[in-house]
C-alpha positions as a Markdown table, in Angstrom:
| # | Residue | x | y | z |
|---|---|---|---|---|
| 1 | Met | 88.9 | 36.1 | 93.6 |
| 2 | His | 91.5 | 33.4 | 94.1 |
| 3 | Ala | 94.5 | 33.4 | 96.5 |
| 4 | Thr | 97.0 | 32.5 | 93.7 |
| 5 | Ala | 97.1 | 32.4 | 89.9 |
| 6 | Asp | 95.3 | 29.1 | 89.9 |
| 7 | Ala | 91.6 | 28.8 | 89.2 |
| 8 | Asn | 91.5 | 25.9 | 91.7 |
| 9 | Ser | 93.1 | 27.9 | 94.6 |
| 10 | Pro | 91.0 | 29.0 | 97.6 |
| 11 | Ala | 88.6 | 31.8 | 97.1 |
| 12 | Val | 89.6 | 35.0 | 99.0 |
| 13 | Gly | 87.0 | 37.5 | 97.8 |
| 14 | Met | 84.2 | 38.3 | 95.4 |
| 15 | Ile | 83.3 | 41.1 | 93.0 |
| 16 | Asn | 80.1 | 42.6 | 94.2 |
| 17 | Lys | 78.3 | 44.7 | 91.6 |
| 18 | Thr | 75.9 | 46.1 | 94.1 |
| 19 | Val | 78.8 | 47.8 | 96.0 |
| 20 | Pro | 79.9 | 51.1 | 94.4 |
| 21 | Gly | 83.4 | 50.7 | 92.8 |
| 22 | Gln | 83.6 | 46.9 | 92.9 |
| 23 | Asp | 82.7 | 46.6 | 89.3 |
| 24 | Arg | 85.7 | 48.7 | 88.4 |
| 25 | Ile | 88.7 | 46.5 | 89.1 |
| 26 | Thr | 92.3 | 47.6 | 88.9 |
| 27 | Val | 95.2 | 45.2 | 88.2 |
| 28 | Asp | 99.0 | 45.6 | 88.1 |
| 29 | Tyr | 100.0 | 42.4 | 86.2 |
| 30 | Gln | 98.7 | 39.2 | 84.7 |
| 31 | Val | 100.0 | 35.6 | 84.7 |
| 32 | Asp | 99.9 | 33.1 | 81.9 |
| 33 | Thr | 99.0 | 30.0 | 83.9 |
| 34 | Gly | 99.2 | 27.6 | 80.9 |
| 35 | His | 95.9 | 26.1 | 82.0 |
| 36 | Lys | 92.9 | 27.0 | 79.9 |
| 37 | Val | 89.7 | 28.1 | 81.6 |
| 38 | Cys | 86.5 | 28.7 | 79.6 |
| 39 | Glu | 83.2 | 30.3 | 80.2 |
| 40 | Gly | 80.8 | 29.6 | 77.3 |
| 41 | Ser | 82.8 | 30.2 | 74.1 |
| 42 | Thr | 85.4 | 32.4 | 75.8 |
| 43 | Cys | 88.7 | 30.9 | 76.9 |
| 44 | Ser | 91.9 | 32.2 | 78.4 |
| 45 | Thr | 95.0 | 30.9 | 80.2 |
| 46 | Phe | 95.6 | 34.3 | 81.9 |
| 47 | Met | 94.7 | 35.4 | 85.4 |
| 48 | Ala | 95.0 | 39.0 | 86.5 |
| 49 | His | 96.4 | 40.2 | 89.9 |
| 50 | Leu | 93.9 | 42.7 | 91.4 |
| 51 | Thr | 95.0 | 45.7 | 93.4 |
| 52 | Gly | 91.6 | 47.1 | 94.1 |
| 53 | Pro | 88.9 | 47.2 | 95.3 |
| 54 | Val | 89.5 | 43.6 | 96.4 |
| 55 | Ser | 92.8 | 41.7 | 96.2 |
| 56 | Gly | 93.5 | 38.3 | 94.7 |
| 57 | Phe | 93.7 | 36.7 | 91.2 |
| 58 | Leu | 90.8 | 36.7 | 88.7 |
| 59 | Ser | 90.4 | 34.5 | 85.7 |
| 60 | Val | 90.4 | 36.8 | 82.6 |
| 61 | Val | 87.4 | 35.0 | 81.2 |
| 62 | Ala | 85.4 | 36.5 | 84.0 |
| 63 | Val | 86.2 | 40.0 | 82.7 |
| 64 | Asp | 83.9 | 41.2 | 79.9 |
| 65 | Ile | 86.6 | 41.9 | 77.2 |
| 66 | Pro | 87.0 | 40.3 | 73.8 |
| 67 | Gln | 90.7 | 39.4 | 74.2 |
| 68 | Asp | 92.0 | 36.3 | 75.9 |
| 69 | Arg | 94.2 | 38.6 | 78.2 |
| 70 | Leu | 93.8 | 42.1 | 79.5 |
| 71 | Pro | 95.1 | 44.7 | 77.0 |
| 72 | Gly | 97.8 | 47.0 | 78.3 |
| 73 | Val | 98.6 | 45.0 | 81.4 |
| 74 | Pro | 102.1 | 43.6 | 81.8 |
| 75 | Val | 102.6 | 39.9 | 81.8 |
| 76 | Gln | 104.6 | 38.6 | 84.7 |
| 77 | Gly | 107.8 | 36.8 | 83.5 |
| 78 | Gly | 107.5 | 38.5 | 80.1 |
| 79 | Gly | 109.6 | 41.5 | 80.9 |
| 80 | Gly | 106.6 | 43.5 | 81.9 |
| 81 | Gln | 106.4 | 45.0 | 78.4 |
| 82 | Pro | 103.0 | 46.4 | 77.5 |
| 83 | Gln | 101.6 | 44.8 | 74.4 |
| 84 | Pro | 101.4 | 47.3 | 71.6 |
| 85 | Gly | 97.9 | 47.9 | 70.4 |
| 86 | Gly | 96.5 | 49.8 | 67.5 |
| 87 | Ser | 93.4 | 51.2 | 69.2 |
| 88 | Arg | 92.9 | 54.3 | 71.1 |
| 89 | Gln | 91.3 | 52.5 | 74.0 |
| 90 | Glu | 94.3 | 50.1 | 74.3 |
| 91 | Met | 96.6 | 53.2 | 74.6 |
| 92 | Leu | 94.4 | 54.7 | 77.3 |
| 93 | Asn | 94.3 | 51.3 | 79.1 |
| 94 | Arg | 98.1 | 51.2 | 79.1 |
| 95 | Ala | 98.3 | 54.8 | 80.4 |
| 96 | Ala | 95.9 | 53.9 | 83.3 |
| 97 | Thr | 98.1 | 51.0 | 84.5 |
| 98 | Trp | 100.7 | 53.4 | 85.9 |
| 99 | Leu | 98.1 | 55.0 | 88.2 |
| 100 | Thr | 98.3 | 51.9 | 90.4 |
| 101 | Ala | 101.5 | 50.1 | 89.3 |
| 102 | Asn | 103.5 | 51.1 | 92.3 |
| 103 | Asn | 101.9 | 48.7 | 94.8 |
| 104 | Gly | 98.5 | 50.4 | 94.3 |
| 105 | Ala | 100.0 | 53.9 | 94.0 |
| 106 | Gln | 101.1 | 55.9 | 91.0 |
| 107 | Val | 104.5 | 55.4 | 89.4 |
| 108 | Pro | 106.8 | 58.2 | 90.8 |
| 109 | Tyr | 108.3 | 60.8 | 88.4 |
| 110 | Ser | 112.0 | 60.6 | 87.5 |
| 111 | Gln | 114.0 | 61.8 | 84.4 |
| 112 | Gly | 116.8 | 59.3 | 85.2 |
| 113 | Lys | 115.1 | 56.1 | 86.4 |
| 114 | Val | 113.1 | 53.6 | 84.4 |
| 115 | Trp | 110.1 | 51.6 | 85.6 |
| 116 | Lys | 109.8 | 47.8 | 85.5 |
| 117 | Ala | 108.9 | 47.6 | 81.8 |
| 118 | Gly | 112.0 | 49.6 | 80.9 |
| 119 | Tyr | 110.4 | 53.0 | 80.2 |
| 120 | Arg | 111.7 | 56.2 | 81.7 |
| 121 | Gln | 109.5 | 57.6 | 84.5 |
| 122 | Asp | 109.2 | 61.0 | 83.0 |
| 123 | Cys | 106.4 | 62.4 | 80.8 |
| 124 | Ser | 107.7 | 61.3 | 77.4 |
| 125 | Gly | 108.7 | 57.9 | 78.7 |
| 126 | Tyr | 105.2 | 57.5 | 80.0 |
| 127 | Ala | 103.6 | 58.6 | 76.7 |
| 128 | Ser | 106.0 | 56.2 | 74.9 |
| 129 | Met | 104.9 | 53.4 | 77.1 |
| 130 | Ala | 101.2 | 54.2 | 76.4 |
| 131 | Leu | 102.0 | 54.2 | 72.6 |
| 132 | Gly | 103.9 | 51.0 | 72.8 |
| 133 | Leu | 107.1 | 52.6 | 71.4 |
| 134 | Pro | 110.5 | 50.9 | 72.0 |
| 135 | Thr | 112.0 | 51.2 | 75.5 |
| 136 | Pro | 113.2 | 53.4 | 77.2 |
| 137 | Gly | 111.0 | 55.8 | 75.1 |
| 138 | Thr | 111.6 | 58.8 | 73.0 |
| 139 | Asn | 111.9 | 62.4 | 74.4 |
| 140 | Thr | 109.3 | 65.1 | 74.2 |
| 141 | Val | 110.9 | 66.8 | 71.2 |
| 142 | Gly | 110.9 | 63.4 | 69.4 |
| 143 | Leu | 107.2 | 62.9 | 70.1 |
| 144 | Ala | 106.4 | 66.3 | 68.5 |
| 145 | Thr | 108.8 | 66.2 | 65.5 |
| 146 | Asn | 109.2 | 62.6 | 64.5 |
| 147 | Arg | 106.5 | 62.1 | 61.7 |
| 148 | Asn | 106.8 | 58.4 | 62.1 |
| 149 | Ile | 105.2 | 58.9 | 65.5 |
| 150 | Thr | 102.9 | 61.9 | 65.4 |
| 151 | Arg | 101.5 | 64.6 | 63.1 |
| 152 | Pro | 100.1 | 68.0 | 64.0 |
| 153 | Ile | 96.3 | 68.4 | 64.2 |
| 154 | Ser | 94.0 | 71.2 | 65.4 |
| 155 | Leu | 92.4 | 71.4 | 68.8 |
| 156 | Gly | 89.0 | 70.7 | 67.3 |
| 157 | Glu | 90.3 | 67.3 | 66.0 |
| 158 | Leu | 91.4 | 66.0 | 69.4 |
| 159 | Lys | 90.3 | 62.4 | 70.1 |
| 160 | Pro | 91.1 | 60.0 | 73.0 |
| 161 | Gly | 94.7 | 59.0 | 72.8 |
| 162 | Asp | 96.0 | 62.2 | 71.0 |
| 163 | Leu | 98.8 | 64.2 | 72.6 |
| 164 | Leu | 99.2 | 67.8 | 73.7 |
| 165 | Ile | 102.9 | 68.6 | 73.7 |
| 166 | Asp | 105.0 | 71.6 | 74.8 |
| 167 | Ala | 108.3 | 70.9 | 73.0 |
| 168 | Ala | 109.9 | 74.3 | 73.7 |
| 169 | Gly | 112.6 | 75.2 | 76.2 |
| 170 | Asp | 114.6 | 72.5 | 78.1 |
| 171 | Asn | 113.9 | 69.3 | 79.9 |
| 172 | Asn | 112.5 | 71.2 | 82.9 |
| 173 | Thr | 109.9 | 73.0 | 80.9 |
| 174 | Arg | 108.9 | 70.6 | 78.1 |
| 175 | His | 105.9 | 68.4 | 78.8 |
| 176 | Val | 103.4 | 66.0 | 77.1 |
| 177 | Val | 100.0 | 64.8 | 78.2 |
| 178 | Ile | 97.6 | 62.2 | 76.8 |
| 179 | Phe | 94.2 | 63.5 | 75.9 |
| 180 | Glu | 91.2 | 61.4 | 77.1 |
| 181 | Lys | 88.0 | 63.4 | 76.7 |
| 182 | Trp | 86.5 | 66.9 | 76.7 |
| 183 | Asn | 84.8 | 67.8 | 79.9 |
| 184 | Asn | 82.0 | 69.9 | 78.4 |
| 185 | Asp | 80.5 | 71.0 | 75.1 |
| 186 | Ala | 82.3 | 74.3 | 75.2 |
| 187 | His | 85.7 | 72.5 | 75.2 |
| 188 | Ser | 87.0 | 74.7 | 77.9 |
| 189 | Ser | 88.8 | 71.9 | 79.7 |
| 190 | Tyr | 89.6 | 68.2 | 79.2 |
| 191 | Thr | 90.7 | 65.2 | 81.1 |
| 192 | Ala | 94.1 | 63.8 | 80.5 |
| 193 | Tyr | 96.7 | 61.3 | 81.7 |
| 194 | Glu | 100.2 | 62.7 | 82.5 |
| 195 | Gln | 103.4 | 61.9 | 84.3 |
| 196 | Arg | 104.3 | 65.0 | 86.2 |
| 197 | Gly | 107.1 | 66.2 | 88.5 |
| 198 | Asp | 106.7 | 66.0 | 92.3 |
| 199 | His | 103.6 | 63.8 | 91.8 |
| 200 | Gly | 104.0 | 60.9 | 89.3 |
| 201 | Thr | 101.2 | 59.5 | 87.2 |
| 202 | Asp | 98.0 | 61.5 | 87.2 |
| 203 | His | 94.6 | 61.6 | 85.6 |
| 204 | Arg | 93.1 | 65.0 | 85.9 |
| 205 | Thr | 91.4 | 68.1 | 84.4 |
| 206 | Leu | 93.7 | 70.3 | 82.3 |
| 207 | Thr | 93.6 | 73.4 | 80.0 |
| 208 | Tyr | 97.1 | 73.1 | 78.4 |
| 209 | Gly | 96.9 | 74.4 | 74.9 |
| 210 | Leu | 93.4 | 75.9 | 75.2 |
| 211 | Pro | 92.5 | 79.6 | 75.1 |
| 212 | Gly | 93.5 | 81.0 | 78.5 |
| 213 | Gly | 95.8 | 78.0 | 79.2 |
| 214 | Asp | 99.4 | 77.4 | 78.4 |
| 215 | Ala | 99.7 | 78.3 | 74.7 |
| 216 | Glu | 103.0 | 76.4 | 74.2 |
| 217 | Phe | 101.1 | 73.1 | 74.1 |
| 218 | Lys | 100.1 | 72.0 | 70.6 |
| 219 | Pro | 97.9 | 69.0 | 69.7 |
| 220 | Tyr | 99.4 | 65.9 | 67.8 |
| 221 | Arg | 97.9 | 62.7 | 66.6 |
| 222 | Pro | 99.8 | 59.4 | 66.8 |
| 223 | Val | 100.1 | 58.1 | 63.2 |
| 224 | Lys | 99.5 | 54.6 | 64.4 |
| 225 | Phe | 95.8 | 55.4 | 64.6 |
| 226 | Ala | 95.7 | 56.1 | 60.8 |
| 227 | Asp | 93.0 | 58.7 | 61.0 |
């Protein structure tokens, strides 16, 4: 880890793969240094600012990803806009950034405020950010009804990055969550990302839309995934 976004700056820490958790870094932004650093055939001009488990800047070529910069992580000086990506994993990566984007804490919930990248800090603004939709994001009803954004699917079709949406009622009852994975073979619960009131960004087990859960939630697939 380096003290500044410069591969020649003093070292201030080290990723230690023998220490639990230190192989799972979290970052809140990245910097285009304009100076290319290469390791083998992989090159990048970007360095990422780490928020945990150690702090400092890490050259992106030291992270085992195929891109020359980290997908879904805002670029400092570039408006903080997440880079739209077509893959499900890129969407989940963008969703995960809000878990630590508030100086290591989750982005707080608000229906009236927008976060640094220009997206509303409510559930639909959060889902719009993860999908790479235009700022400030569409509302929950739009996510469920705009067929340029989503289409209805069955519960059994759910894949990482799909949405479960309650579009009924008013802005105090409507909600959307981002499906990540089933928790068991019985499909009795799943893990999802959400932006919820009185808490902010969360990554937790839910049963919305499942038998015994809130039946108002229906599953939808972002059409950008083309499957």
